[in-house]
PAVEX-241377 format. One record per residue (C-alpha): residue number from 1; residue in three letters; x, y, z. Coordinates in steps of 0.1 Angstrom, whole numbers, plus 5000, padded with zeros to 4 digits. Last residue first. Layout:
BEGIN
(NUM, "ALA", (X, Y, Z)) ...
This chain:
BEGIN
(377, "LYS", (5239, 1167, 8159)) (376, "THR", (5206, 1154, 8145)) (375, "GLN", (5185, 1177, 8152)) (374, "PHE", (5149, 1170, 8138)) (373, "PHE", (5133, 1151, 8162)) (372, "LEU", (5141, 1154, 8200)) (371, "TRP", (5160, 1185, 8194)) (370, "GLU", (5135, 1201, 8169)) (369, "ILE", (5104, 1190, 8191)) (368, "ALA", (5120, 1206, 8223)) (367, "LYS", (5130, 1239, 8207)) (366, "PRO", (5095, 1242, 8194)) (365, "PHE", (5079, 1235, 8233)) (364, "GLU", (5102, 1258, 8253)) (363, "ASP", (5088, 1291, 8245)) (362, "SER", (5053, 1274, 8253)) (361, "TRP", (5063, 1262, 8284)) (360, "TYR", (5074, 1295, 8293)) (359, "THR", (5041, 1310, 8286)) (358, "GLU", (5019, 1281, 8301)) (357, "THR", (5028, 1288, 8338)) (356, "HIS", (5055, 1278, 8362)) (355, "LYS", (5081, 1309, 8360)) (354, "GLY", (5113, 1313, 8341)) (353, "LYS", (5133, 1336, 8349)) (352, "ARG", (5165, 1319, 8352)) (351, "ASN", (5156, 1299, 8318)) (350, "ILE", (5166, 1262, 8323)) (349, "SER", (5173, 1239, 8292)) (348, "LEU", (5188, 1205, 8299)) (347, "ASN", (5191, 1186, 8262)) (346, "ILE", (5195, 1152, 8278)) (345, "GLN", (5209, 1124, 8252)) (344, "SER", (5239, 1143, 8254)) (343, "SER", (5249, 1126, 8283)) (342, "ASP", (5261, 1094, 8267)) (341, "SER", (5244, 1059, 8276)) (340, "ILE", (5212, 1067, 8289)) (339, "PHE", (5190, 1048, 8316)) (338, "GLU", (5231, 1043, 8325)) (337, "LYS", (5221, 1047, 8363)) (336, "SER", (5248, 1073, 8367)) (335, "ILE", (5228, 1092, 8340)) (334, "LEU", (5197, 1092, 8345)) (333, "ASP", (5207, 1100, 8381)) (332, "GLN", (5225, 1131, 8369)) (331, "GLN", (5194, 1144, 8350)) (330, "PHE", (5174, 1134, 8379)) (329, "LYS", (5198, 1154, 8404)) (328, "LYS", (5197, 1185, 8375)) (327, "VAL", (5155, 1186, 8379)) (326, "GLU", (5154, 1184, 8415)) (325, "ALA", (5181, 1211, 8421)) (324, "LEU", (5164, 1237, 8397)) (323, "LEU", (5130, 1226, 8412)) (322, "ASN", (5137, 1231, 8444)) (321, "LYS", (5122, 1268, 8453)) (320, "SER", (5096, 1262, 8432)) (319, "GLU", (5093, 1282, 8398)) (318, "GLU", (5113, 1313, 8398)) (317, "GLY", (5144, 1295, 8384)) (316, "GLY", (5124, 1278, 8351)) (315, "ALA", (5126, 1242, 8345)) (314, "TYR", (5130, 1224, 8315)) (313, "LEU", (5141, 1188, 8300)) (312, "TYR", (5145, 1173, 8267)) (311, "ILE", (5151, 1136, 8268)) (310, "LYS", (5166, 1117, 8238)) (309, "VAL", (5166, 1077, 8244)) (308, "ASP", (5194, 1059, 8222)) (307, "GLN", (5207, 1034, 8248)) (306, "THR", (5175, 1030, 8264)) (305, "ASN", (5158, 0999, 8250)) (304, "GLU", (5187, 0972, 8251)) (303, "GLU", (5197, 0979, 8280)) (302, "LYS", (5167, 0984, 8304)) (301, "ALA", (5176, 1009, 8332)) (300, "VAL", (5156, 1009, 8361)) (299, "ILE", (5156, 1046, 8374)) (298, "LYS", (5138, 1049, 8412)) (297, "LEU", (5127, 1082, 8422)) (296, "GLU", (5132, 1086, 8456)) (295, "PRO", (5116, 1123, 8460)) (294, "VAL", (5085, 1113, 8444)) (293, "VAL", (5058, 1141, 8445)) (292, "TRP", (5087, 1164, 8448)) (291, "LEU", (5094, 1153, 8413)) (290, "SER", (5066, 1182, 8400)) (289, "PRO", (5081, 1182, 8366)) (288, "SER", (5092, 1212, 8349)) (287, "PHE", (5089, 1205, 8314)) (286, "ILE", (5097, 1164, 8304)) (285, "MET", (5100, 1163, 8267)) (284, "LEU", (5112, 1123, 8266)) (283, "LYS", (5119, 1105, 8231)) (282, "GLY", (5123, 1068, 8225)) (281, "TYR", (5092, 1059, 8236)) (280, "VAL", (5078, 1022, 8234)) (279, "GLU", (5107, 1000, 8243)) (278, "PRO", (5114, 1026, 8267)) (277, "ASN", (5080, 1022, 8287)) (276, "ARG", (5087, 1018, 8323)) (275, "LEU", (5110, 1050, 8326)) (274, "GLY", (5095, 1065, 8295)) (273, "SER", (5060, 1064, 8306)) (272, "PHE", (5073, 1069, 8344)) (271, "ILE", (5087, 1103, 8330)) (270, "SER", (5055, 1113, 8312)) (269, "VAL", (5037, 1111, 8344)) (268, "LEU", (5060, 1133, 8358)) (267, "GLY", (5057, 1161, 8328)) (266, "GLY", (5019, 1158, 8332)) (265, "MET", (5023, 1166, 8372)) (264, "SER", (5042, 1196, 8361)) (263, "SER", (5045, 1197, 8321)) (262, "GLY", (5040, 1174, 8295)) (261, "GLY", (5057, 1149, 8275)) (260, "ILE", (5058, 1114, 8250)) (259, "GLY", (5078, 1109, 8224)) (258, "THR", (5076, 1085, 8192)) (257, "PHE", (5097, 1084, 8161)) (256, "GLU", (5128, 1064, 8176)) (255, "ARG", (5102, 1040, 8194)) (254, "ALA", (5090, 1027, 8159)) (253, "LYS", (5053, 1035, 8148)) (252, "LYS", (5063, 1064, 8118)) (251, "THR", (5027, 1075, 8118)) (250, "ARG", (4999, 1077, 8088)) (249, "PHE", (4971, 1078, 8112)) (248, "ASN", (4941, 1053, 8119)) (247, "ARG", (4957, 1021, 8126)) (246, "ASP", (4988, 1040, 8149)) (245, "VAL", (4968, 1063, 8163)) (244, "PHE", (4943, 1032, 8175)) (243, "PRO", (4979, 1017, 8185)) (242, "LYS", (4986, 1042, 8206)) (241, "LEU", (4961, 1051, 8223)) (240, "THR", (4954, 1016, 8241)) (239, "GLU", (4981, 1002, 8252)) (238, "THR", (5009, 1032, 8254)) (237, "VAL", (4984, 1058, 8264)) (236, "PHE", (4960, 1034, 8285)) (235, "ARG", (4989, 1016, 8302)) (234, "ILE", (5004, 1053, 8313)) (233, "TYR", (4972, 1060, 8326)) (232, "LYS", (4968, 1028, 8348)) (231, "LYS", (5002, 1033, 8359)) (230, "GLY", (4991, 1069, 8368)) (229, "GLN", (4960, 1060, 8389)) (228, "GLY", (4977, 1073, 8426)) (227, "LYS", (4981, 1062, 8460)) (226, "GLY", (4987, 1090, 8483)) (225, "LEU", (5002, 1122, 8475)) (224, "VAL", (5039, 1119, 8489)) (223, "THR", (5041, 1085, 8467)) (222, "LYS", (5026, 1053, 8461)) (221, "GLY", (5020, 1045, 8426)) (220, "VAL", (5021, 1071, 8397)) (219, "ASN", (4999, 1105, 8400)) (218, "TYR", (4988, 1119, 8367)) (217, "GLU", (4952, 1104, 8373)) (216, "MET", (4949, 1115, 8407)) (215, "ILE", (4965, 1148, 8400)) (214, "ARG", (4938, 1154, 8369)) (213, "ASP", (4909, 1138, 8393)) (212, "GLU", (4890, 1177, 8392)) (211, "GLU", (4894, 1179, 8359)) (210, "ALA", (4902, 1147, 8338)) (209, "HIS", (4931, 1154, 8318)) (208, "GLU", (4929, 1161, 8280)) (207, "ILE", (4954, 1143, 8256)) (206, "ALA", (4968, 1161, 8228)) (205, "ILE", (4981, 1137, 8200)) (204, "VAL", (5009, 1157, 8182)) (203, "ILE", (5016, 1144, 8147)) (202, "ILE", (5051, 1158, 8132)) (201, "LYS", (5063, 1180, 8103)) (200, "GLY", (5098, 1193, 8105)) (199, "ILE", (5123, 1223, 8106)) (198, "LYS", (5106, 1229, 8068)) (197, "TYR", (5103, 1270, 8082)) (196, "GLU", (5070, 1269, 8074)) (195, "SER", (5065, 1239, 8087)) (194, "MET", (5086, 1250, 8120)) (193, "VAL", (5063, 1282, 8119)) (192, "ALA", (5029, 1261, 8120)) (191, "LEU", (5039, 1242, 8145)) (190, "LYS", (5045, 1271, 8169)) (189, "LYS", (5008, 1282, 8164)) (188, "ASP", (4991, 1251, 8168)) (187, "ILE", (5017, 1247, 8201)) (186, "GLU", (5001, 1278, 8213)) (185, "TRP", (5012, 1264, 8248)) (184, "ASN", (4980, 1279, 8265)) (183, "GLY", (4968, 1307, 8290)) (182, "PHE", (4956, 1302, 8324)) (181, "GLU", (4922, 1296, 8320)) (180, "ALA", (4917, 1285, 8291)) (179, "SER", (4902, 1305, 8262)) (178, "GLU", (4925, 1303, 8237)) (177, "ASN", (4924, 1265, 8234)) (176, "PHE", (4959, 1253, 8217)) (175, "LEU", (4980, 1236, 8247)) (174, "ASN", (4961, 1241, 8278)) (173, "GLN", (4932, 1219, 8277)) (172, "ALA", (4949, 1190, 8259)) (171, "ASP", (4965, 1183, 8298)) (170, "GLN", (4991, 1155, 8282)) (169, "LEU", (5010, 1156, 8251)) (168, "TYR", (5017, 1124, 8230)) (167, "MET", (5040, 1130, 8203)) (166, "VAL", (5042, 1117, 8169)) (165, "PRO", (5070, 1115, 8137)) (164, "TYR", (5055, 1112, 8105)) (163, "SER", (5043, 1093, 8075)) (162, "GLU", (5043, 1109, 8038)) (161, "SER", (5013, 1100, 8016)) (160, "SER", (5004, 1139, 8012)) (159, "ASN", (4981, 1160, 8003)) (158, "ASP", (4958, 1157, 8031)) (157, "TYR", (4987, 1159, 8059)) (156, "ASP", (4994, 1196, 8043)) (155, "HIS", (4989, 1212, 8068)) (154, "PRO", (5006, 1186, 8099)) (153, "LEU", (4981, 1170, 8120)) (152, "LEU", (4973, 1177, 8155)) (151, "ALA", (4954, 1151, 8167)) (150, "TRP", (4924, 1156, 8198)) (149, "ILE", (4913, 1132, 8226)) (148, "LYS", (4885, 1139, 8250)) (147, "ARG", (4881, 1116, 8275)) (146, "THR", (4859, 1083, 8287)) (145, "LYS", (4861, 1058, 8318)) (144, "ASN", (4868, 1027, 8333)) (143, "LEU", (4905, 1032, 8344)) (142, "GLN", (4921, 1008, 8323)) (141, "PRO", (4892, 1006, 8297)) (140, "ILE", (4898, 1044, 8287)) (139, "GLU", (4870, 1052, 8259)) (138, "PHE", (4871, 1078, 8240)) (137, "GLU", (4846, 1104, 8249)) (136, "ASP", (4846, 1133, 8228)) (135, "SER", (4866, 1116, 8203)) (134, "ILE", (4896, 1120, 8176)) (133, "LEU", (4888, 1159, 8173)) (132, "GLN", (4912, 1170, 8144)) (131, "VAL", (4932, 1199, 8144)) (130, "GLN", (4946, 1204, 8111)) (129, "PRO", (4982, 1221, 8116)) (128, "LEU", (4987, 1261, 8109)) (127, "PHE", (5007, 1266, 8077)) (126, "SER", (4979, 1287, 8059)) (125, "GLN", (4977, 1309, 8086)) (124, "LYS", (5012, 1318, 8088)) (123, "PHE", (5030, 1331, 8119)) (122, "PRO", (5037, 1358, 8144)) (121, "LEU", (5059, 1345, 8162)) (120, "TRP", (5083, 1318, 8170)) (119, "ASN", (5089, 1335, 8208)) (118, "LYS", (5098, 1370, 8188)) (117, "ARG", (5106, 1370, 8157)) (116, "TRP", (5131, 1398, 8145)) (115, "ARG", (5127, 1425, 8123)) (114, "ALA", (5145, 1446, 8093)) (113, "VAL", (5175, 1430, 8087)) (112, "TYR", (5202, 1443, 8062)) (111, "GLU", (5233, 1429, 8049)) (110, "LYS", (5264, 1445, 8037)) (109, "LYS", (5289, 1417, 8022)) (108, "VAL", (5326, 1432, 8032)) (107, "GLY", (5358, 1412, 8009)) (106, "THR", (5368, 1379, 8005)) (105, "HIS", (5350, 1339, 8004)) (104, "LEU", (5321, 1356, 7979)) (103, "LEU", (5297, 1332, 7963)) (102, "THR", (5268, 1347, 7986)) (101, "SER", (5234, 1335, 7994)) (100, "ARG", (5210, 1343, 8019)) (99, "ASN", (5182, 1321, 8028)) (98, "GLU", (5145, 1330, 8020)) (97, "THR", (5127, 1356, 8047)) (96, "ARG", (5098, 1346, 8067)) (95, "ASN", (5072, 1371, 8067)) (94, "GLY", (5067, 1395, 8093)) (93, "ASP", (5055, 1429, 8071)) (92, "VAL", (5093, 1443, 8077)) (91, "ASP", (5106, 1409, 8067)) (90, "ILE", (5119, 1384, 8091)) (89, "GLU", (5153, 1374, 8108)) (88, "VAL", (5150, 1344, 8133)) (87, "GLU", (5140, 1346, 8169)) (86, "SER", (5124, 1312, 8172)) (85, "TRP", (5146, 1298, 8151)) (84, "ASP", (5177, 1304, 8174)) (83, "GLY", (5193, 1329, 8195)) (82, "LYS", (5189, 1366, 8176)) (81, "THR", (5190, 1349, 8144)) (80, "PHE", (5204, 1358, 8112)) (79, "LYS", (5207, 1335, 8081)) (78, "TYR", (5230, 1317, 8056)) (77, "LEU", (5240, 1301, 8023)) (76, "LEU", (5276, 1304, 8010)) (75, "GLU", (5282, 1289, 7978)) (74, "GLN", (5315, 1266, 7971)) (73, "PRO", (5313, 1259, 8011)) (72, "TYR", (5339, 1281, 8026)) (71, "GLU", (5367, 1262, 8045)) (70, "PHE", (5378, 1288, 8073)) (69, "ASP", (5417, 1296, 8066)) (68, "PHE", (5412, 1335, 8068)) (67, "PRO", (5386, 1329, 8096)) (66, "PHE", (5353, 1347, 8087)) (65, "LYS", (5346, 1380, 8102)) (64, "TYR", (5311, 1392, 8115)) (63, "HIS", (5296, 1427, 8123)) (62, "TYR", (5266, 1439, 8142)) (61, "THR", (5250, 1473, 8137)) (60, "ASN", (5217, 1486, 8153)) (59, "ASN", (5236, 1505, 8180)) (58, "ALA", (5274, 1500, 8174)) (57, "ILE", (5298, 1476, 8172)) (56, "LYS", (5276, 1445, 8182)) (55, "GLU", (5300, 1413, 8177)) (54, "MET", (5280, 1386, 8157)) (53, "LEU", (5286, 1352, 8174)) (52, "PHE", (5297, 1323, 8149)) (51, "GLU", (5319, 1303, 8171)) (50, "LYS", (5293, 1308, 8197)) (49, "ASP", (5270, 1285, 8177)) (48, "GLN", (5238, 1294, 8190)) (47, "THR", (5216, 1285, 8163)) (46, "ARG", (5232, 1249, 8145)) (45, "TRP", (5227, 1258, 8103)) (44, "ASN", (5250, 1227, 8098)) (43, "ASN", (5281, 1250, 8104)) (42, "PHE", (5292, 1258, 8070)) (41, "ASN", (5252, 1254, 8055)) (40, "GLY", (5243, 1285, 8075)) (39, "SER", (5240, 1303, 8110)) (38, "ILE", (5246, 1339, 8121)) (37, "TYR", (5245, 1348, 8151)) (36, "VAL", (5229, 1379, 8166)) (35, "PRO", (5227, 1387, 8208)) (34, "ARG", (5196, 1394, 8227)) (33, "MET", (5200, 1429, 8242)) (32, "ASP", (5177, 1450, 8218)) (31, "ASP", (5173, 1457, 8178)) (30, "GLU", (5146, 1464, 8154)) (29, "ASP", (5158, 1484, 8125)) (28, "THR", (5187, 1460, 8115)) (27, "THR", (5225, 1468, 8103)) (26, "LEU", (5247, 1441, 8094)) (25, "ILE", (5285, 1442, 8085)) (24, "ILE", (5301, 1408, 8072)) (23, "TYR", (5335, 1403, 8060)) (22, "LEU", (5344, 1373, 8044)) (21, "GLY", (5383, 1367, 8050)) (20, "THR", (5417, 1376, 8031)) (19, "ASN", (5409, 1410, 8024)) (18, "VAL", (5388, 1421, 8054)) (17, "ASN", (5418, 1406, 8079)) (16, "LYS", (5443, 1429, 8062)) (15, "THR", (5425, 1462, 8065)) (14, "ASP", (5415, 1456, 8099)) (13, "GLN", (5419, 1491, 8115)) (12, "HIS", (5408, 1510, 8082)) (11, "LEU", (5379, 1485, 8075)) (10, "VAL", (5363, 1491, 8110)) (9, "ILE", (5368, 1526, 8107)) (8, "ASN", (5353, 1529, 8073)) (7, "GLU", (5322, 1507, 8084)) (6, "LEU", (5315, 1531, 8114)) (5, "ASN", (5317, 1564, 8091)) (4, "ASN", (5294, 1546, 8068)) (3, "SER", (5269, 1534, 8095)) (2, "GLN", (5266, 1570, 8110)) (1, "MET", (5261, 1584, 8078)) 
């Protein structure tokens, strides 16, 4: 009854706009403080598009009025989100909803959402990636060591002839291991939802860290931590592991389809990997990097190889005291040193409440993958 009265009030107050542009009224059983957006084929399915932010007009009720001069596609396709695809609408049982559609360009369209995803979950088992152990003891000739390395392949890899982009990630122990001491990124579950929503498919190569030698292996050159083995580790990933992966899996080998990333010290060694080998890595996914280890980080641009590099930077406001300032300085240095040609090639994501934990990196992972590999605008 409240909803009907509310609609009557709104329609009475703004009859002229309703009659000249489509007016959408959304009710939902599950409400919270997150804003609601409408995304569709009219804005290239962009999320968090402020032009399509719905207004909350009562508890559990939102509305949006298309401008009277709006240029509609012949058929309007759309979904509702609480900010991005990790928080998209789902049905009462947690299942994906199909795209909504209408041929209307005027009048009132009433819509209903039962539930919303939170941090990409829940997920469907049938879309989980194939987790394949490449080797328990993959040889690292540069360091005279061996390492456990995993491949996460798209769920339908065996039934397809498609080739895929590749992301090399550090610290495999914390990426999808349910028994990890400090939690894990749940990248297998996040990749499942991305496949279900047809955002894109990717191969992830997960490299386990060196346990007690992790810091030394991810430390590049002489730093405040002393002399590290990072240069040799980067050579391993670039000169040994990547060629092996390209030979044994259906990969898109070019730099624009190849990324490297990690968090903390894993983020730092990924930065150096990208700076030293821009002809190999065209995508960098850098979460909460330990930039304090290298106060004077040198950035040298190789113009022919860095013009289209994309870099996704993330930092949390409740991590170390100086992290936000360090990450912002790094962003500006990349621009001023012309490592990138356009500031739009860097996406700086800041969570003011973010802590230095897997939970927050897990939330950021699918957003970074989508922006780096599958978002053209």
